[in-house]
N, C-alpha and C positions, 0 to 999 in steps of 0.2 A: 386447405392451408396446412403447410408442413411446419413442424416445430423441431428445432435443434437445441439440445441442452448441453452445456459444457460445465464440467466440474473441475474446480481448481483446489489444490491442497495448499493450505496456509503454512508458511514457513516462519514468518516473523510478523509481529504486531508493533506498531509505533507506540511507545509507552505513554506519551502525552496526548495522543489522539487514538484511542483503541479501535475506532472504526476504520482506520487506514491500515491495510494489511499488505504484505508482500508474499507472493507465491513462490513455488520452487523454481520457476522460470524467471525470477527477478522482475516480475510485473507488479505494479502497485495498483491496488483497488480500494475504493471506498465501499466497505461492506454494507453501509447503511443505505446507499443509493444504488449499489451494484455497478457503478461506473469504473472504468479503467482510468487511472491518472497518468497523463502523458509525462514522459521524461522531457525536461526543457533545458535549454542552454541560456544561462543568464550571467553576464559579466565575466565570461571565461570559465564558469563553473557549470557542471552538469548536475541537475538535481530535480526536485519535485516541489510543486506548490501544495502544501499541506495546511489546511485551515486558513487559506488566504495568504500564507507567508512562504517565501522560498527557502528551502533547505537544500544545501548541496549534499551529494551522496556521502562525502567524507564526514560532514557534520551530523548527518542523519544516522550513521552507523552506530553511534553510541546510544541512541534511543531505541534501537531495535531489540526486542525481547521475544523469547519463545512464547507462543500462545498457550493459555490455559483453557480448560474446557468451558469456563464461565465467560471468557472474552469472545469466543466465536459464536455467532448467532445461528450457524448452520452445521 
């Protein structure tokens, strides 16, 4: 069995949901489960489903903060 490991660098953390992070390549991940969050199209807006609620990219930008050493689990 072969194993492949991929390492991502965290660029931003969502302030109200610290387990949702954005990488330098603008991909959203749930750091708690390790899953990639898909970008979705909803009612003419592009965004992400975070904690079961849709947030458009323009609304989500104001909640993005730089990560601290305490917020990143790895």
